[in-house]
Backbone as JSON Lines, residues from 0, in Angstrom:
{"i":0,"aa":"M","n":[5.95,25.52,-3.34],"ca":[5.72,24.18,-2.82],"c":[7.0,23.37,-2.92]}
{"i":1,"aa":"S","n":[7.32,22.65,-1.88],"ca":[8.49,21.8,-1.87],"c":[8.23,20.52,-2.64]}
{"i":2,"aa":"E","n":[9.19,20.11,-3.46],"ca":[9.04,18.89,-4.25],"c":[9.69,17.7,-3.57]}
{"i":3,"aa":"C","n":[10.0,17.82,-2.29],"ca":[10.67,16.73,-1.57],"c":[9.69,15.61,-1.26]}
{"i":4,"aa":"Y","n":[10.21,14.41,-1.24],"ca":[9.43,13.26,-0.83],"c":[10.39,12.24,-0.25]}
{"i":5,"aa":"E","n":[9.82,11.24,0.44],"ca":[10.65,10.25,1.1],"c":[9.94,8.9,1.05]}
{"i":6,"aa":"Y","n":[10.65,7.86,0.59],"ca":[10.1,6.51,0.61],"c":[10.04,6.02,2.05]}
{"i":7,"aa":"V","n":[8.95,5.34,2.39],"ca":[8.73,4.86,3.75],"c":[8.63,3.33,3.7]}
{"i":8,"aa":"P","n":[9.33,2.61,4.59],"ca":[9.19,1.16,4.6],"c":[7.77,0.76,5.06]}
{"i":9,"aa":"H","n":[7.26,-0.33,4.52],"ca":[5.92,-0.8,4.89],"c":[5.91,-2.33,4.85]}
{"i":10,"aa":"R","n":[5.27,-2.96,5.8],"ca":[5.28,-4.43,5.91],"c":[4.56,-5.12,4.76]}
{"i":11,"aa":"L","n":[3.71,-4.41,4.03],"ca":[2.93,-5.02,2.96],"c":[3.45,-4.71,1.56]}
{"i":12,"aa":"L","n":[4.64,-4.13,1.45],"ca":[5.2,-3.82,0.12],"c":[5.27,-5.07,-0.74]}
{"i":13,"aa":"R","n":[4.88,-4.94,-2.01],"ca":[4.89,-6.02,-3.0],"c":[3.91,-7.14,-2.65]}
{"i":14,"aa":"R","n":[2.94,-6.86,-1.78],"ca":[1.92,-7.86,-1.42],"c":[0.57,-7.36,-1.9]}
{"i":15,"aa":"R","n":[-0.38,-8.27,-2.0],"ca":[-1.74,-7.92,-2.41],"c":[-2.45,-7.25,-1.24]}
{"i":16,"aa":"V","n":[-3.01,-6.08,-1.5],"ca":[-3.66,-5.29,-0.46],"c":[-5.03,-4.79,-0.95]}
{"i":17,"aa":"R","n":[-5.8,-4.25,-0.01],"ca":[-7.09,-3.64,-0.33],"c":[-7.12,-2.25,0.26]}
{"i":18,"aa":"D","n":[-7.63,-1.31,-0.52],"ca":[-7.84,0.07,-0.07],"c":[-9.21,0.1,0.6]}
{"i":19,"aa":"I","n":[-9.27,0.34,1.91],"ca":[-10.55,0.29,2.61],"c":[-11.47,1.45,2.21]}
{"i":20,"aa":"A","n":[-10.91,2.52,1.68],"ca":[-11.73,3.67,1.26],"c":[-12.53,3.35,0.0]}
{"i":21,"aa":"S","n":[-11.92,2.64,-0.95],"ca":[-12.59,2.36,-2.22],"c":[-12.98,0.89,-2.39]}
{"i":22,"aa":"G","n":[-12.35,0.01,-1.61],"ca":[-12.59,-1.43,-1.75],"c":[-11.8,-2.06,-2.87]}
{"i":23,"aa":"V","n":[-10.97,-1.3,-3.57],"ca":[-10.19,-1.81,-4.7],"c":[-8.96,-2.54,-4.18]}
{"i":24,"aa":"E","n":[-8.65,-3.68,-4.83],"ca":[-7.48,-4.46,-4.47],"c":[-6.39,-4.33,-5.52]}
{"i":25,"aa":"G","n":[-5.15,-4.54,-5.08],"ca":[-4.01,-4.5,-5.98],"c":[-2.74,-4.8,-5.21]}
{"i":26,"aa":"V","n":[-1.61,-4.52,-5.81],"ca":[-0.3,-4.77,-5.2],"c":[0.26,-3.44,-4.7]}
{"i":27,"aa":"L","n":[0.69,-3.42,-3.45],"ca":[1.29,-2.21,-2.87],"c":[2.69,-2.03,-3.45]}
{"i":28,"aa":"M","n":[2.87,-0.97,-4.23],"ca":[4.14,-0.73,-4.91],"c":[5.09,0.15,-4.1]}
{"i":29,"aa":"A","n":[4.55,1.12,-3.38],"ca":[5.4,2.04,-2.6],"c":[4.54,2.8,-1.61]}
{"i":30,"aa":"V","n":[5.2,3.26,-0.55],"ca":[4.6,4.22,0.38],"c":[5.57,5.4,0.43]}
{"i":31,"aa":"I","n":[5.04,6.57,0.16],"ca":[5.88,7.76,0.06],"c":[5.31,8.87,0.92]}
{"i":32,"aa":"N","n":[6.16,9.5,1.71],"ca":[5.78,10.67,2.49],"c":[5.88,11.87,1.55]}
{"i":33,"aa":"E","n":[4.72,12.43,1.18],"ca":[4.7,13.5,0.18],"c":[4.04,14.76,0.71]}
{"i":34,"aa":"N","n":[4.51,15.89,0.19],"ca":[3.87,17.17,0.46],"c":[2.72,17.3,-0.54]}
{"i":35,"aa":"V","n":[1.48,17.25,-0.06],"ca":[0.32,17.28,-0.94],"c":[-0.34,18.66,-1.0]}
{"i":36,"aa":"S","n":[0.29,19.65,-0.43],"ca":[-0.27,20.99,-0.4],"c":[-0.16,21.68,-1.75]}
{"i":37,"aa":"D","n":[-1.19,22.44,-2.1],"ca":[-1.1,23.27,-3.3],"c":[-1.02,24.74,-2.91]}
{"i":38,"aa":"T","n":[-0.75,24.99,-1.62],"ca":[-0.55,26.36,-1.13],"c":[0.88,26.48,-0.61]}
{"i":39,"aa":"G","n":[1.19,27.57,0.01],"ca":[2.54,27.77,0.55],"c":[2.78,27.02,1.84]}
{"i":40,"aa":"I","n":[1.72,26.54,2.49],"ca":[1.86,25.81,3.75],"c":[2.0,24.32,3.43]}
{"i":41,"aa":"E","n":[3.08,23.71,3.91],"ca":[3.33,22.31,3.62],"c":[2.36,21.4,4.38]}
{"i":42,"aa":"R","n":[1.92,20.34,3.72],"ca":[1.05,19.34,4.33],"c":[1.57,17.98,3.89]}
{"i":43,"aa":"W","n":[2.19,17.25,4.8],"ca":[2.83,15.98,4.48],"c":[1.93,14.81,4.84]}
{"i":44,"aa":"I","n":[1.8,13.86,3.92],"ca":[0.96,12.68,4.11],"c":[1.71,11.46,3.57]}
{"i":45,"aa":"E","n":[1.54,10.33,4.25],"ca":[2.08,9.08,3.72],"c":[1.07,8.51,2.74]}
{"i":46,"aa":"L","n":[1.44,8.52,1.46],"ca":[0.57,8.01,0.4],"c":[1.03,6.62,-0.03]}
{"i":47,"aa":"A","n":[0.06,5.71,-0.17],"ca":[0.33,4.37,-0.66],"c":[0.02,4.34,-2.15]}
{"i":48,"aa":"Y","n":[0.93,3.78,-2.93],"ca":[0.74,3.61,-4.37],"c":[0.39,2.15,-4.6]}
{"i":49,"aa":"I","n":[-0.82,1.91,-5.1],"ca":[-1.31,0.55,-5.32],"c":[-1.54,0.35,-6.82]}
{"i":50,"aa":"R","n":[-1.01,-0.75,-7.35],"ca":[-1.22,-1.09,-8.76],"c":[-2.39,-2.05,-8.85]}
{"i":51,"aa":"G","n":[-3.46,-1.6,-9.5],"ca":[-4.67,-2.4,-9.67],"c":[-4.52,-3.43,-10.76]}
{"i":52,"aa":"A","n":[-5.58,-4.21,-10.98],"ca":[-5.57,-5.28,-11.98],"c":[-5.35,-4.74,-13.4]}
{"i":53,"aa":"S","n":[-5.75,-3.5,-13.65],"ca":[-5.58,-2.91,-14.98],"c":[-4.13,-2.52,-15.27]}
{"i":54,"aa":"G","n":[-3.29,-2.5,-14.22],"ca":[-1.9,-2.08,-14.37],"c":[-1.69,-0.63,-14.0]}
{"i":55,"aa":"R","n":[-2.78,0.11,-13.81],"ca":[-2.66,1.51,-13.41],"c":[-2.53,1.61,-11.9]}
{"i":56,"aa":"E","n":[-1.71,2.57,-11.48],"ca":[-1.54,2.8,-10.05],"c":[-2.45,3.92,-9.57]}
{"i":57,"aa":"F","n":[-2.9,3.79,-8.34],"ca":[-3.68,4.84,-7.71],"c":[-3.13,5.05,-6.31]}
{"i":58,"aa":"T","n":[-3.46,6.17,-5.72],"ca":[-2.96,6.48,-4.39],"c":[-4.1,6.51,-3.39]}
{"i":59,"aa":"T","n":[-3.74,6.23,-2.15],"ca":[-4.64,6.34,-1.02],"c":[-3.78,6.6,0.21]}
{"i":60,"aa":"A","n":[-4.4,7.02,1.28],"ca":[-3.65,7.21,2.53],"c":[-3.1,5.85,2.97]}
{"i":61,"aa":"A","n":[-1.87,5.84,3.45],"ca":[-1.24,4.59,3.88],"c":[-2.04,3.91,4.99]}
{"i":62,"aa":"T","n":[-2.77,4.68,5.77],"ca":[-3.58,4.1,6.85],"c":[-4.8,3.35,6.31]}
{"i":63,"aa":"N","n":[-5.14,3.52,5.03],"ca":[-6.27,2.82,4.41],"c":[-5.89,1.47,3.84]}
{"i":64,"aa":"V","n":[-4.63,1.07,3.93],"ca":[-4.15,-0.16,3.3],"c":[-4.21,-1.32,4.29]}
{"i":65,"aa":"V","n":[-4.89,-2.39,3.87],"ca":[-4.96,-3.62,4.67],"c":[-4.63,-4.8,3.76]}
{"i":66,"aa":"P","n":[-4.2,-5.93,4.34],"ca":[-3.93,-7.1,3.49],"c":[-5.22,-7.56,2.81]}
{"i":67,"aa":"A","n":[-5.11,-8.02,1.57],"ca":[-6.25,-8.59,0.86],"c":[-6.55,-9.96,1.46]}
{"i":68,"aa":"H","n":[-7.8,-10.37,1.43],"ca":[-8.19,-11.64,2.04],"c":[-7.7,-12.85,1.28]}
{"i":69,"aa":"D","n":[-7.42,-12.7,0.0],"ca":[-7.04,-13.86,-0.82],"c":[-5.54,-14.04,-0.93]}
{"i":70,"aa":"Q","n":[-4.81,-13.74,0.15],"ca":[-3.36,-13.9,0.12],"c":[-2.99,-15.37,-0.07]}
{"i":71,"aa":"P","n":[-2.09,-15.68,-0.99],"ca":[-1.66,-17.07,-1.13],"c":[-0.87,-17.49,0.1]}
{"i":72,"aa":"R","n":[-1.06,-18.73,0.51],"ca":[-0.34,-19.23,1.68],"c":[1.1,-19.52,1.3]}
{"i":73,"aa":"T","n":[2.0,-19.28,2.23],"ca":[3.41,-19.57,1.99],"c":[3.67,-21.05,2.25]}
{"i":74,"aa":"A","n":[4.8,-21.54,1.81],"ca":[5.15,-22.95,2.02],"c":[5.21,-23.26,3.51]}
{"i":75,"aa":"S","n":[5.73,-22.36,4.32],"ca":[5.84,-22.63,5.75],"c":[4.47,-22.71,6.41]}
{"i":76,"aa":"S","n":[3.5,-21.89,5.97],"ca":[2.16,-21.96,6.57],"c":[1.46,-23.25,6.17]}
{"i":77,"aa":"R","n":[1.72,-23.76,4.95],"ca":[1.14,-25.04,4.53],"c":[1.73,-26.18,5.35]}
{"i":78,"aa":"R","n":[3.04,-26.11,5.6],"ca":[3.71,-27.14,6.39],"c":[3.15,-27.18,7.8]}
{"i":79,"aa":"D","n":[2.91,-26.0,8.4],"ca":[2.4,-25.94,9.76],"c":[1.0,-26.56,9.85]}
{"i":80,"aa":"R","n":[0.18,-26.4,8.85],"ca":[-1.18,-26.93,8.87],"c":[-1.17,-28.46,8.74]}
{"i":81,"aa":"R","n":[-0.21,-29.01,8.0],"ca":[-0.16,-30.46,7.82],"c":[0.09,-31.16,9.14]}
{"i":82,"aa":"G","n":[0.87,-30.55,10.0],"ca":[1.2,-31.17,11.28],"c":[0.06,-31.1,12.28]}
{"i":83,"aa":"A","n":[-0.93,-30.23,12.02],"ca":[-2.02,-30.06,12.99],"c":[-3.08,-31.13,12.89]}
């Protein structure tokens, strides 16, 4: 089995996200393209590493990651609402 992996850029890195498969929320720490095969045939998947409230990280498919609903608003979004 190949031990190669590759970090993948993701728009939600370091933001609060939810894993749609489990419903668990946390901070997206990394997305890594990893060989998850335990046989001789390589199988590459983009895995998202999410740090939950307990401080432990868990993995899920990167396609299962969505923004959490309780995202804090940025200063610019607050400014835009005041003018409306």
